N, C-alpha and C positions, 0 to 999 in steps of 0.2 A: 492586871495581872492576863493576858489575853494567852489564847492557845493558838500558836501558831502550827496548824498544821504540815504545814509543806517545810518544817523546820527538816534537815538533814534527820535529827534524830526520830522524830516521827516517821520520815519515812524510811528509816534502814529497819524501826520495828514494824511498820507495816508491811513491808516488804519478806525482814522474814515469817509474819502469821501469815501470811497471802502464801511464799513459800512452803511453810507447812504443812496446810491447805491444800493445797494443790499436791503435792505431793501424797496426801494421807489420801485424799482423794485418787490416785494412782493409785496406789497400792489396792486400794479398796474396788476398785475397779475391776482392776486385774488377776482378784482374788478372787471378786463375783462371777469373772467371765471364765473360770474353772472350775464354776460350782454346777450339779445338775438344777440347781434353782434358778441359773440364770440361761439357760443354754438357748432357748430359742433367742435370747436377747445376745446372743455371742458377739457379733459382729459391731452391734452398736458400743457392748464394754469394755470391746477392744480399743475401738475407734478412743471412747470416754479416756481409756487407761494411758495411751498412747500419746493424746495429746493434752490431757490434764498433766503428764510426768514433764514432757516439753516446755509447757507452759511455764509449769515449776521450775524447772531449770532457768529457763532464759531471769526469770525473777529471781532465784538463788543469784544467778551473775550482775545481775542489778543491784542487789543486797550488796556484795561485794564491792562496785564498783562505790556505789554511796559509801562506804566505810572508809575509802582513801578519800573523800570530799568532805567528813564531818572533821567542822570548825573545834569541834570539843573532844575528840580523842583523833583522832587523825593516827587513820592506818596506810603505811607505807604498803607497795603492793607486793613487797617481798615478806614482810608480816599477814598479809591476808595469804600468799599461795606456800612459803614454806611454816609448817605446825611448830610449833612450840618455840617459835621466834618474837613474837606482838611483845610491845611492851606493857600492854594493858591486859588483864587475865591468859596468860599463856595458855594454860591449860584449855578454859573455855572456848578462849579462840581456834586455839589445835585441833576439837571438837568438829568444828565450822568448817574447816581447811579437810579436814580427813573424810567428813560428810560430802561434800563437794565433789571430792576428787574419784569417790566411791559411786557417784551417783555420774560423774562423768563419764566412767568404764561402763558402766550398764546402761547410757545412752548410745553413747558412742555404738557398742557391739550389738543394740537391741537396730538400730536402724542401720548399721555399715557392714560390720561384720557377721551377723548371723549365720549368714549363708555360706561363708567361709570358715565359720568356728565350728558348724556342725552345730546337731540341734541338741545334742547331751550335754554338751561344753557352754553354748549357749546360755543355756538352764542353769549351769554351774554357775554361771559369770551373772548372770541375772539375778539368783539369789545375794547377791553384794548389796541389792535393794535395801535386805531390812537393817543389816548393821549403817548403813549408809543412812535410815532414816532414825533407828536409834541413834546415832551419835547426832543426828539435825535436832532431834529432840532433848536429848542431853543437852547441847550446844545454847537452844533457846531457855532450857530453864537455868542452867548455873552464869548464863553470862547476863541475863532478861534483867534489869532494875525495874522489874512490874511483875516479876514473876510472882510475887508474895499477895496479888492482889486476886481476891477470888473469882474474878470475871477470866485471868490467864491462868489460873490453875484448873479450872472448868475448861477453859481449851484445850489444854494439855492434858488433862484427867478424861475427854473424850475422845481426843485423839488416840491417845493408846487403849484406851477400853476397844473404840473400834475396829483397828489393825486386829488386837491381841484377840478381840473373837473371833473375825473373819480368819483368821491363821489356825485359830482352835478348829474350828468349821472346817475349812479347807483340812486342815490334818484329818480329821473325824472322819469327814465325805471318803476319803482317798482309803483310810481304813476299811471303810465298810463295802468298798468297790470289789468286786468278784475278782479274783485273779484272771488274769488270761492266760489260756494255756495257748505255746505255741503251736502252728499247725503241723 
């Protein structure tokens, strides 16, 4: 029995985990850039946030393309792009599709429409990244054939713990900030 790292299945799983890592990293860098702890490195953190987000998004696109090329379970393009239409695991597949569209909205509005939307609306749209990421995690957990392996459980648990911890710290830090009074 040989291990074919470059089989479509392995590339699909690898690209899924790479996308999870990059999006987790992007969210983490974005949260850290807003915290007092990293204010001196804010431009660097924002650059990490944006770059890892875009690379992660491109990896998601690669993941989707590979799904249409898999010889074992070949998805039709419509099954990839239209939620709940996949023959294989329609609910779990839909979570990935919905995640993709939410990430797409965040990415496009952040780089191309932020000024047109205005800062307040852009910030609200940017918060879609959290449900997008949650859907991504659920998609991987539910559809992954190796989810029950200890190493894989650790990847998901570590990602969830990191993002949850940073959101809590960011929220608490916001509560502790003095309220700015208008001049």
